[in-house]
C-alpha positions in Angstrom: 131.9 173.3 64.0 130.9 170.1 65.8 130.9 167.0 63.6 127.4 165.5 63.1 127.3 161.6 63.6 124.7 159.9 61.5 123.6 156.2 61.4 125.7 154.3 59.1 123.7 152.6 56.2 124.4 149.0 57.4 123.5 149.3 61.1 120.4 151.3 59.9 119.3 148.5 57.5 119.8 146.1 60.0 117.9 147.9 62.8 115.0 148.1 60.3 115.2 144.5 59.4 115.5 143.3 63.0 112.5 145.5 64.0 110.2 144.1 61.3 111.2 140.5 61.9 110.1 141.4 65.9 106.7 142.8 64.4 106.3 139.8 62.6 107.2 137.5 65.5 104.8 139.2 67.8 101.9 139.2 65.3 102.4 135.5 64.4 100.5 132.8 66.4 102.4 129.8 67.4 101.6 126.5 65.5 101.9 124.6 68.9 98.5 123.2 69.9 97.3 124.1 73.7 99.0 121.8 76.2 97.0 120.1 78.9 98.4 117.1 80.9 96.6 113.8 80.3 93.7 113.6 82.7 93.7 110.3 85.2 90.9 109.9 87.8 92.9 109.7 90.9 90.1 108.9 93.3 89.5 110.1 97.1 91.8 107.7 98.6 93.4 104.2 98.0 91.1 101.1 98.0 93.2 99.3 100.6 93.9 102.4 102.7 91.2 100.9 105.1 93.1 97.9 105.8 96.6 99.4 106.4 97.9 100.7 109.9 99.0 104.3 108.9 101.4 106.1 110.8 100.7 109.1 113.5 98.4 111.9 112.1 101.1 114.2 112.6 103.2 112.5 109.7 101.4 113.9 106.9 103.7 112.8 104.1 106.6 110.5 103.6 110.1 111.9 104.3 112.6 111.9 101.5 114.9 109.9 103.9 112.3 107.3 104.1 114.6 104.7 105.2 115.2 106.2 108.4 111.9 105.0 109.4 113.3 101.4 110.0 115.7 102.7 112.8 118.7 101.1 111.7 122.0 103.2 111.8 123.9 100.8 109.6 121.3 101.2 107.0 121.4 104.9 107.0 125.2 105.0 106.7 124.6 102.7 103.5 122.2 105.0 102.1 124.6 107.9 102.2 127.3 106.0 100.5 125.1 104.6 97.6 124.2 108.3 96.5 127.9 109.0 96.1 129.2 105.5 94.6 126.6 103.9 92.8 127.4 103.7 89.2 123.7 103.3 87.9 123.2 106.9 89.4 126.1 108.2 87.8 125.0 107.1 84.3 121.6 108.8 85.0 123.5 112.0 86.0 125.4 111.8 82.9 122.2 111.2 81.1 120.8 114.4 82.6 123.9 116.6 81.7 123.6 115.5 77.9 119.9 116.6 78.0 121.2 119.9 79.3 123.7 120.1 76.5 120.8 119.4 73.9 118.8 122.2 75.2 121.7 124.6 75.2 122.2 123.8 71.7 118.3 124.4 71.0 118.3 127.7 72.5 121.4 129.0 70.8 119.6 128.5 67.4 117.3 131.4 68.5 120.2 133.8 68.5 122.2 134.9 65.5 125.8 133.8 64.9 128.3 136.7 64.4 131.9 136.1 62.7 134.6 138.1 62.6 137.4 137.9 59.9 140.6 139.5 58.8 143.1 139.0 56.1 145.8 140.1 54.1 146.4 139.1 50.4 149.3 139.4 48.1 148.6 139.6 44.1 150.6 139.8 40.8 149.8 140.6 37.2 152.2 138.9 34.9 151.5 141.0 31.9 151.6 144.3 33.7 154.5 143.1 36.1 152.4 144.7 38.8 152.1 143.5 42.3 149.9 144.5 45.3 148.8 143.8 48.8 145.2 144.0 50.0 144.1 144.1 53.7 140.8 143.4 55.0 138.4 143.1 57.9 134.7 142.2 58.5 132.0 141.0 60.5 129.3 138.7 59.4 125.8 137.5 60.4 125.7 133.9 59.4 122.1 133.0 58.2 120.1 134.0 61.3 116.5 132.4 60.8 114.0 134.5 62.5 111.7 132.5 64.4 108.7 134.0 63.1 106.3 130.9 63.5 107.8 129.5 66.7 109.6 126.5 65.1 113.0 127.0 67.1 111.2 128.0 70.5 108.8 125.0 70.4 112.3 123.0 69.7 113.7 124.6 72.6 110.4 124.1 74.7 110.6 120.4 73.9 114.2 120.2 74.8 113.5 121.8 78.1 110.6 119.6 78.9 113.0 116.5 78.0 115.7 118.2 80.5 113.0 118.2 83.3 112.1 114.6 82.5 115.6 113.6 82.7 116.1 115.4 86.2 113.0 113.2 87.2 114.5 110.3 85.8 117.7 110.9 88.0 115.3 111.1 90.9 113.4 107.8 90.1 116.6 106.1 89.6 118.0 107.2 93.2 114.6 106.0 94.7 115.0 102.7 92.8 118.7 102.2 94.1 117.8 103.2 97.4 114.9 100.7 97.6 117.1 97.8 96.3 119.8 98.7 98.9 117.4 98.4 101.5 115.9 95.2 100.2 119.3 93.7 99.8 120.4 94.8 103.4 117.0 93.2 105.0 117.5 90.0 103.1 121.2 90.0 104.4 119.9 90.4 108.1 117.5 87.7 107.4 120.1 85.3 106.3 122.3 86.2 109.4 119.0 85.7 111.6 118.4 82.4 110.1 122.2 81.1 110.5 122.2 82.3 114.1 118.8 80.2 114.5 120.5 77.2 112.8 123.5 77.4 115.0 121.3 77.6 117.9 119.2 74.4 116.6 122.3 72.8 116.0 123.2 73.0 119.6 120.0 71.5 120.4 120.2 68.9 118.0 123.8 68.0 119.3 122.4 67.7 122.8 119.6 65.5 121.6 122.0 63.2 119.8 124.1 62.8 122.9 121.0 61.9 124.7 119.9 59.6 122.2 123.2 57.7 122.2 123.4 57.5 126.2 119.9 56.0 125.9 121.1 53.4 123.2 124.0 52.4 125.6 121.6 51.9 128.2 119.5 49.8 126.3 116.2 51.8 126.1 116.7 53.3 122.6 117.4 51.5 119.4 120.2 52.2 116.7 117.4 53.6 114.6 116.7 56.5 117.0 120.8 57.1 117.0 120.4 57.4 113.2 117.5 59.6 112.9 119.0 61.9 115.4 122.3 62.0 113.1 120.5 62.7 110.3 118.5 65.6 111.6 121.7 67.1 112.8 123.3 66.9 109.7 120.5 68.1 107.7 120.1 71.2 109.9 123.9 71.9 109.4 123.7 71.8 105.5 120.9 74.3 106.0 123.2 76.7 108.2 125.8 76.3 105.4 123.4 77.6 102.7 122.5 80.5 105.1 126.2 81.4 105.4 126.4 81.5 101.5 123.5 83.6 101.0 124.6 86.0 103.2 128.1 86.1 101.6 126.2 86.6 98.2 123.9 89.5 99.5 127.3 91.2 100.7 128.5 91.0 97.5 125.4 92.5 95.9 125.6 95.4 98.4 129.1 96.1 97.5 128.3 96.4 93.8 125.4 98.6 94.6 128.2 100.8 96.8 130.3 100.9 93.7 133.1 98.8 95.2 134.5 95.1 94.4 133.3 92.6 96.9 136.8 91.9 98.2 136.9 95.8 99.5 133.6 95.5 101.3 132.5 93.9 104.6 129.6 94.4 106.9 129.7 93.5 110.6 127.1 90.7 111.6 124.4 91.5 113.9 121.6 89.1 113.2 119.0 91.6 113.8 116.3 92.5 111.3 115.2 96.2 111.6 111.7 97.1 113.1 108.6 97.4 110.6 107.8 101.0 110.6 104.1 102.5 110.4 103.9 104.3 107.0 102.4 107.7 106.7 98.9 107.6 104.9 98.8 109.5 101.5 96.0 110.5 99.2 96.2 109.3 95.7 96.4 112.9 94.4 99.7 113.4 96.4 101.0 110.3 94.4 100.7 112.2 91.1 102.5 115.3 92.7 105.3 113.3 94.4 106.4 110.3 92.1 109.4 111.4 89.7 108.5 108.8 87.4 104.9 110.1 86.9 106.6 113.6 86.7 109.0 112.5 84.0 106.2 110.8 81.8 104.1 113.9 82.0 107.1 116.2 81.0 107.6 113.7 78.0 103.9 114.5 77.0 104.6 118.2 77.1 108.0 117.6 74.8 105.8 115.5 72.4 103.2 118.5 72.2 105.9 121.0 71.6 107.3 118.8 69.0 103.9 119.1 67.1 104.3 122.8 67.0 107.6 122.5 65.5 106.6 120.1 62.7 103.6 122.3 61.9 105.7 125.4 61.6 107.5 123.7 58.6 104.4 124.7 56.6 105.0 128.3 57.0 108.0 130.2 55.3 111.2 130.4 56.7 112.9 133.9 56.6 116.5 134.1 57.3 118.8 137.2 57.5 122.4 137.3 56.4 124.8 140.1 56.5 128.2 141.3 56.1 130.2 144.6 56.7 133.8 145.5 56.9 136.8 147.5 55.5 139.0 146.5 52.5 141.9 148.6 51.4 145.5 148.2 49.7 147.1 150.3 52.5 147.1 149.1 56.0 147.1 153.0 57.4 144.0 153.9 55.7 142.1 150.3 56.0 139.6 151.7 58.9 138.0 154.8 57.0 134.8 155.5 55.4 136.0 155.2 51.7 137.1 151.5 52.2 133.8 150.5 53.9 131.4 147.8 52.3 128.6 146.0 53.3 126.0 143.7 52.4 122.7 142.5 53.8 120.3 139.9 52.3 117.1 138.4 53.8 115.7 135.5 52.2 112.3 134.1 52.3 112.1 130.2 51.6 108.7 127.9 51.4 108.7 124.4 50.2 106.0 124.2 47.6 105.9 120.5 47.1 107.8 117.8 49.3 105.9 114.8 48.3 103.9 115.2 51.8 107.2 114.8 53.9 106.1 117.8 56.2 102.5 116.1 56.6 104.2 112.8 57.5 106.4 114.9 60.2 103.2 116.4 61.6 101.5 112.7 61.8 104.6 111.2 63.4 104.7 114.2 66.1 101.1 113.5 66.9 101.3 109.8 67.1 104.5 110.5 69.4 102.3 112.8 71.6 99.4 110.1 71.8 102.3 107.4 72.7 103.6 109.6 75.4 100.1 110.3 76.7 99.2 106.7 77.2 102.6 105.9 78.6 101.7 108.7 81.2 98.4 107.3 81.9 100.0 103.7 82.2 102.7 105.0 84.4 100.1 106.4 86.8 98.0 103.1 86.7 101.1 101.0 87.6 101.9 103.5 90.3 98.6 103.2 92.1 98.5 99.4 91.6 101.8 99.3 93.4 100.7 101.1 96.2 97.4 99.3 96.3 99.4 95.9 96.2 101.7 96.9 99.2 99.0 98.3 101.4 97.1 94.9 100.9 100.3 92.8 101.4 101.2 94.7 104.4 97.6 94.2 106.0 97.8 90.5 105.3 101.3 90.0 106.5 100.5 91.6 109.8 97.4 89.1 110.2 99.8 86.1 109.2 102.2 87.4 111.6 99.8 87.2 114.5 98.8 83.7 113.4 102.4 82.7 112.8 103.3 83.8 116.7 100.6 81.4 117.8 101.7 78.6 115.6 105.6 79.1 116.8 104.3 79.1 120.2 102.6 75.8 119.7 105.3 74.2 118.0 107.8 75.1 120.7 105.2 73.7 123.4 104.6 70.6 121.6 108.5 69.9 121.2 109.0 70.5 124.9 106.2 67.8 125.5 107.5 65.4 122.9 111.0 65.5 124.3 109.9 65.0 127.9 107.9 61.9 126.8 110.9 60.7 124.8 112.8 60.9 128.2 110.0 58.9 129.8 110.0 56.4 127.0 106.5 57.0 126.0 107.2 57.8 122.3 110.1 56.8 119.9 112.4 59.3 118.3 110.7 59.7 115.1 108.2 61.7 117.2 110.9 63.9 118.4 112.2 64.5 115.0 108.8 65.6 113.7 108.3 67.8 116.8 112.0 69.4 116.1 111.3 69.9 112.3 107.9 71.6 113.1 109.3 74.0 115.7 112.4 74.8 113.4 110.2 75.5 110.4 107.9 77.7 112.4 110.7 79.9 113.7 112.0 80.0 110.3 108.8 80.9 108.9 108.4 83.8 111.3 111.9 85.4 110.6 111.0 84.9 106.7 107.4 86.7 107.5 109.2 89.7 109.2 111.5 90.0 106.4 108.5 90.0 103.8 106.8 92.8 105.9 110.1 94.9 105.7 110.3 94.3 101.9 106.6 95.6 101.5 107.0 98.4 103.9 110.2 99.5 101.9 108.4 99.1 98.6 105.4 101.1 99.7 107.7 103.7 101.1 109.7 103.8 97.8 106.1 104.1 96.0 105.0 106.9 98.1 108.3 108.8 98.5 109.1 111.7 96.1 112.1 113.8 95.4 114.7 114.6 98.0 
């Protein structure tokens, strides 16, 4: 006759308890308020967009490798290195891994914890002179809280939103480091260009000094002219030394950004500033979708909203389930048998009746944190719009300044040529030559600085418009 298999009492009871719990969970409504991202009026287009010279219409958005628009292979190579070696990015990535671990811990609380135990014990009775050995093996369910009111799931939702925010933080840190690297690189090339200009100027001033000395020996120039030429030459030499010092410090800064000690890093001198790129035109709504700092702020609002639900769930009773089952026998051979089986099942329901207002305070704190996160989100959006608008107007103004500066430089160089010829003819003194030299040098240095400022503004605008890679 075939043996009939019946569900064991323990397994049957656990199944019924779990089924009842699932029914309660499906019927229960979550305590989390409905989430909607904070509303921000983005506008149809940027205020300063009309002033700025956008790229070709085919370029609909900023490429994640936005620095390539500067068309500098050396900068491209440095950007590839910084993503691998920068210590700030490594720290940001570690923070993301910590957030992932926190999420895993929060998600683990949704599932039961099962333990397996086994043991053997030896006992003796002194009065009866009896000794005995006991064997046991068991499995236990350690206080599994059934998530009837969504406290555990909302806590996990908050942790998940924080993980996404942390990932966006990594992207924002990457953009910041890339922008800092580009700006440091532009400053270094500007220092090189300034140094090259000053070296050319020094050669011209040395020729002017030699001319003045010849005129002095010929009796057509005074010793004051020679002294003025000498002062002009040495003052320019000091400026050239300062440019070299500035270039060295910027090279050190690049080394640190690349995760290297300055002694291990060097960059070849080109004295060439990159070209100023045209920046693709963007809509304000695209900024809300692309900026990782805005995305991170929005996810923190979602996390704070989920935390409200976790705090409110504390007002509902907590149902926990604990169970234990196994075998116990004094004989090893017959340990696993129906007669030696034992089990226990213990559901418990706990509800705090009076807590001095701590739960209400927790809800109030969670709501305040959500309000704070929403305000931070709106401020992040407003700051992002301001950054874009500022750099749009800076680029437009610098383009106009560049045109005026080119004309000023041409006029200063023409004036220097004229005054130099007049000095050779003896119609003006050397003080006029010094003034013309100073004006021409200042105009040329200003043009280099203006080009560098345009690069900086384009760099910041691209960084502000760029999104995740």
